[in-house]
N, C-alpha and C positions, 0 to 999 in steps of 0.2 A: 420473412425472416432471413437475415443475411447469412450465406453459406460460408463455412470456414475456407480458408486457402487450401488449393490442392494438396500442397506440400504437407500441411497439417493433417490431412486426412490419411495421406501415406504414412507419415510418422505414427500417427495413432494406430493404424493396423499393424504396423510391424512392431510397435512397443507392445501392443496386446499380444502378438504372438510370442514374444520374448517373454512377457508375464505368466502366459498360460502354459509355457513349456513346448510349444510348437516349434519354436527356435531355441533350442538349448545352448548352453555356454560352449563356446569354441565352435559352433555351427558357422559355417561361412554363408553370408547372405548371397542371393542370386546377383548376377552381374547387373550393371546398369541397364543393359539391354533386356535382360530378364525382368527387371522391375518395371522398365518402361512398357513392356508388352503386358504384364500382369494388371497394371494401374491405369494403362491407357493414358500415360501423362508424358510431358515433355522430359528431357534430360535434365533441364534446370530445376524442375520440380523434384526429381529423384534425388539430386545432388543436395538441394536444400533440406530435405527430409532427412538424408543421411548425416548431414552436417549437425542438425539438431539432436539426432540419436548419439551422436558422438559426443556433443557437448554434455548431454545428459550421463555419459558414461555407460550406455547401454551396448554401443558397439565401438570397436575401433578398426581403423583403416591400417593394414599392413601391406607396406610397399612392395609392389610386385607379387602380391599373393591374393589381396582382395579385403573385403570388409568381413568382420567376425563378431559375433555376439561375445561380449565380455563375461568373464566370471563375476557374479554379484559380490560386491564387496561385504565384508563382515564389519558391522559398526560396533565399536567398543566405547562405552561411556567411561570417562575418566573422572567418575564423580564420587566413587566410593572405593575402599580398599578392598580388593578382591584378587584372587588367583586366576591364572590362565584357565584352568579346568573349570572354575566356578563360572567365569565369563562364557565360555563356549556352551556349558550346559544351560545357563539362561537363555541364549540365543537358540536353543533347540539342536545343537550340534553335539557330535559324539566325539570328544576329545582323545587323542591318542598321544603317546610319547615314545620316542626311540631313544635309549641311553647310548650316548656318543662316548662318554668317558665319565669316569667316576674316581675321584682320589682326593685326598687331603692335601692342601697346597699351602705354601708359605704366601701370607699377603704381601701383595707388591704395595708400592706407595699408594696408589689410587684406592685399593680396596682397603688398606689400613686407614686411610683418611676417613672413608665412608663409615667404617664400623668402630671408629675411634680406638684403634690398636696400634700397637708398634709394629712397624714393617717386619715381616718375617714370622708373625704369629700364625699359628696353624688355624685354619677356619673351616667351617662346614655350614650347610644350611640347617636351620632349625625349624621343625614343623610344629604347628599348633597343636595338631592331633596327637603327635608322637611325644613331644616333650613338654606339653601343657604350658607352653609360652605364648600367651595371646598377643598378636600384633595390633597395636592401637592406632597407629597412623603410618603414612608412608610419603616419601618425597619422590616425585616423578621428575625426570629429566628426559624430554623427548627431543630428538634431532633426526635430520634426514642424513645419511651416510652412504658411502659406496661399500657394497657387500665384499668383505675380505674372502679369499678362497675358502676357509672354513665355513662361514656364515653362508655363502654361495651354495656350497655342495649340500648342506643341511636343508636349504630352503628351495633347492632345485632351480636356481636362477644363475645366469652366467656371472662370473666374478666382475665386480665394478657396477653391478646393477644398483639403481637407487632402492634402499631399503630404509626403514625406520629402526632406530635404536632407542630403546627406553633404559635408562638407568634408574633403578629403583632401590631406595634404602627404606627399610621397614623398621619401625620402632617399637619396643615393648613399654611396659610401664616405666614410669620414671624418666622417659625420654630417652632410654638406652637403645642405640642402634644395634639391631640383632640379626639383620639380613641385607645383604647386598647383591642384586642381580642386574645381569645385562641381557635384555631381552631383544631379539631381532625379529621383526615382521616384514613380511612382503608388502611393499608399498602398492602394488596392484591388486591385493586382496583385501585390505582392510582400511577402514577410516576411523580415526579418533574424534570423539565428541566430548565436549564439556560444556558446562553451564556456569556463567559468570554472574556474580551479584555485585552490583555497585555499592561501594563504601558508603556509609551514612555520611552526608555532607555536615561539616561542623556548623552548628548553629550560628547565625549571624549575630554579631555584637553591635549594639549601637554606640 
């Protein structure tokens, strides 16, 4: 039986240590010399194993500091209408919230456009369980942006860091826009997944 390459065996052991918690997130891996001594392999083998772990998103190399285990990313599926709390509970997480600001504001042009209102209209969020207004569907717009100072402070990242911005407009019955939100997510801690279906192809006419 053909044995797997040495770098794959080193990669497998380190990946297993990460998976079982022996190497927890933010833990620094041993130096190249330390890994060479542990596995009795060459420097090239160690570097190839680390490269593969980096490509898998399990570790990251920080210049001048070393190689560290990454935080596992949260995977959020964009396949059905749900809220942040519901999504995190479904993933077995304990969501928490910190109120930064609360006020009724006049809708600027962008918000007024999404909610089909006149600019300047006073707006606030409506909750299904409080106001008995069921949300039927929503439109998501996802883009990568640089964190402004407010978002950076809330997400505990440096200003200008790449983050995800989701603009979500939710609709009630009769296609009436009822809620507009701007959601910021740390790009290093989350990935978004959706599933696409191909449109039925028009039947060929002879």
